C-alpha positions as CSV (number, residue, x, y, z in Angstrom):
1,I,-26.8,-8.3,-65.6
2,T,-25.9,-11.6,-64.6
3,Y,-26.5,-11.0,-61.0
4,G,-28.6,-7.7,-61.1
5,L,-25.7,-5.9,-58.7
6,R,-26.8,-2.5,-57.7
7,A,-23.6,0.4,-58.5
8,R,-23.1,0.9,-55.2
9,E,-22.2,-2.9,-55.2
10,V,-20.0,-3.1,-57.8
11,A,-18.2,-0.2,-56.9
12,A,-17.2,-1.9,-53.2
13,L,-16.1,-5.5,-55.2
14,R,-12.8,-6.3,-54.2
15,L,-10.3,-8.9,-54.9
16,D,-10.9,-10.9,-52.0
17,D,-14.3,-11.2,-53.4
18,I,-13.5,-13.4,-56.2
19,D,-12.8,-16.8,-54.6
20,W,-11.3,-18.2,-57.5
21,K,-11.1,-21.7,-56.7
22,S,-14.6,-22.0,-55.4
23,E,-15.8,-20.2,-58.2
24,R,-17.8,-18.1,-56.0
25,L,-18.6,-14.0,-55.9
26,R,-18.9,-12.5,-52.8
27,I,-21.5,-9.8,-52.6
28,P,-20.5,-8.2,-48.9
29,E,-22.3,-4.8,-49.1
30,R,-25.7,-5.6,-49.8
31,K,-28.2,-2.4,-49.3
32,A,-29.9,-5.1,-46.8
33,G,-27.0,-5.2,-44.6
34,H,-26.2,-8.9,-45.4
35,S,-23.8,-10.4,-47.8
36,T,-24.4,-13.3,-50.5
37,A,-22.6,-15.6,-53.1
38,Y,-23.1,-16.4,-55.8
39,P,-21.6,-18.8,-58.4
40,L,-18.9,-17.5,-60.8
41,S,-20.5,-17.4,-64.1
42,A,-18.1,-18.6,-66.8
43,I,-18.9,-15.1,-68.8
44,V,-18.0,-12.8,-65.5
45,G,-15.5,-14.9,-64.6
46,Q,-13.4,-14.6,-67.5
47,A,-14.6,-10.6,-68.2
48,L,-13.4,-9.9,-64.2
49,L,-9.7,-12.1,-64.9
50,E,-9.4,-9.7,-68.7
51,Y,-9.5,-6.7,-66.6
52,I,-7.6,-7.9,-63.7
53,R,-4.8,-8.6,-65.8
54,R,-5.2,-6.1,-68.9
55,G,-6.9,-2.7,-67.5
56,R,-7.0,-2.5,-63.8
57,P,-3.7,-0.4,-62.5
58,D,-0.8,-2.1,-60.8
59,T,-1.9,-0.8,-57.2
60,K,-2.3,-2.1,-53.4
61,D,-5.6,-1.1,-52.9
62,R,-7.9,-4.1,-53.4
63,H,-10.9,-2.8,-54.4
64,I,-11.4,-4.3,-58.1
65,F,-12.2,-1.4,-60.7
66,F,-10.8,1.9,-60.9
67,R,-11.2,5.2,-62.9
68,A,-8.6,5.1,-66.0
69,V,-7.7,8.2,-66.0
70,A,-5.0,9.3,-63.5
71,P,-4.9,8.7,-60.4
72,P,-5.9,5.6,-59.9
73,V,-8.9,5.5,-57.7
74,P,-11.3,2.7,-56.9
75,L,-14.9,3.6,-59.0
76,R,-17.5,5.3,-56.8
77,Y,-21.1,4.0,-57.8
78,S,-22.1,7.0,-59.4
79,A,-18.9,6.1,-62.0
80,V,-20.3,2.8,-62.4
81,S,-24.4,4.0,-63.2
82,L,-22.5,6.5,-65.7
83,R,-20.8,4.2,-67.5
84,A,-23.4,2.0,-67.7
85,T,-25.2,4.7,-68.8
86,H,-22.5,5.3,-71.8
87,Y,-22.7,2.0,-72.7
88,L,-26.6,1.3,-73.1
89,R,-26.6,4.6,-74.9
90,K,-23.6,3.0,-77.2
91,A,-25.2,-0.4,-78.2
92,G,-28.9,1.8,-79.1
93,V,-30.8,0.5,-76.1
94,T,-33.2,3.0,-75.5
95,V,-34.9,3.6,-72.5
96,S,-36.5,6.1,-70.4
97,R,-34.0,6.2,-67.8
98,A,-30.7,4.1,-68.6
99,G,-28.4,3.4,-66.2
100,S,-27.3,0.7,-64.1
101,H,-30.2,0.3,-62.6
102,T,-31.4,-1.2,-65.9
103,L,-28.9,-3.9,-66.1
104,R,-30.6,-5.0,-62.7
105,H,-34.8,-4.7,-64.1
106,T,-33.3,-6.9,-66.9
107,C,-31.6,-9.2,-64.7
108,A,-35.1,-9.4,-61.8
109,Q,-37.0,-9.3,-66.0
110,R,-35.1,-12.6,-67.1
111,L,-36.2,-14.4,-63.9
112,V,-39.5,-13.4,-63.9
113,D,-38.9,-14.8,-67.8
114,E,-38.0,-17.8,-66.7
115,S,-41.1,-18.1,-63.4
116,F,-38.9,-17.4,-60.5
117,S,-41.7,-16.6,-57.7
118,L,-41.6,-13.0,-56.7
119,K,-40.2,-14.3,-52.9
120,E,-37.3,-16.0,-55.1
121,I,-36.7,-12.9,-57.4
122,G,-36.1,-10.4,-54.2
123,D,-34.2,-13.4,-52.4
124,Y,-31.2,-12.7,-55.7
125,L,-31.3,-9.1,-55.7
126,G,-31.3,-8.9,-52.0
127,H,-34.4,-7.1,-51.6
128,R,-35.5,-6.6,-47.4
129,S,-39.3,-6.6,-48.7
130,A,-41.8,-8.5,-50.9
131,D,-43.0,-4.4,-51.8
132,S,-39.7,-3.6,-53.4
133,T,-40.0,-7.0,-55.6
134,R,-43.7,-6.4,-56.2
135,I,-42.7,-3.6,-59.3
136,Y,-41.3,-6.7,-61.1
137,A,-44.6,-8.2,-61.0
138,K,-46.0,-5.6,-63.9
139,V,-43.1,-6.9,-66.4
140,A,-44.4,-10.2,-66.6
141,V,-47.4,-8.9,-68.7
142,D,-47.5,-11.5,-70.9
143,R,-47.4,-14.1,-68.3
144,L,-50.4,-12.0,-66.6
145,R,-52.5,-12.2,-70.2
146,E,-51.6,-16.1,-70.7
147,I,-53.4,-16.7,-66.5
148,A,-56.2,-14.5,-67.7
149,L,-57.0,-15.4,-70.4
150,G,-57.2,-19.7,-70.0
151,D,-58.2,-21.4,-67.3
152,G,-55.6,-20.4,-64.1
153,E,-56.8,-23.0,-61.9
154,D,-54.0,-24.9,-62.0
155,I,-51.2,-21.8,-61.9
156,L,-53.2,-20.7,-58.8
């Protein structure tokens, strides 16, 4: 949710993508073909550290996330999405298509709620096209209603 990553981007993460000293998380394989670096949030850093210390198998492979059953192979993007589906359902989250993209949409919704522009949201999510980000405009119904019912001149 913090970074709005795609399942493919999570599955591709490697140990070298975490810069602990600079507190940065690098996402090297964005869909748009470029890389992005984010500040490493304390909660994400702590969760990663906990997993690396206690959950990640002892392997020379530099991927971060692995299957929990033998043999230890890196998680594929489909497994990332299936795990998200499992935990969303376990938490009682009811959406039409639960999965890792639900978490990505939640990230976008939070940015919309904080009044970030669609351009800023698109850049954050790694969209190539503004059209990809426009789908998030529909989730700002309360904000749009506020503009429609009030004097929206100052906003426009």
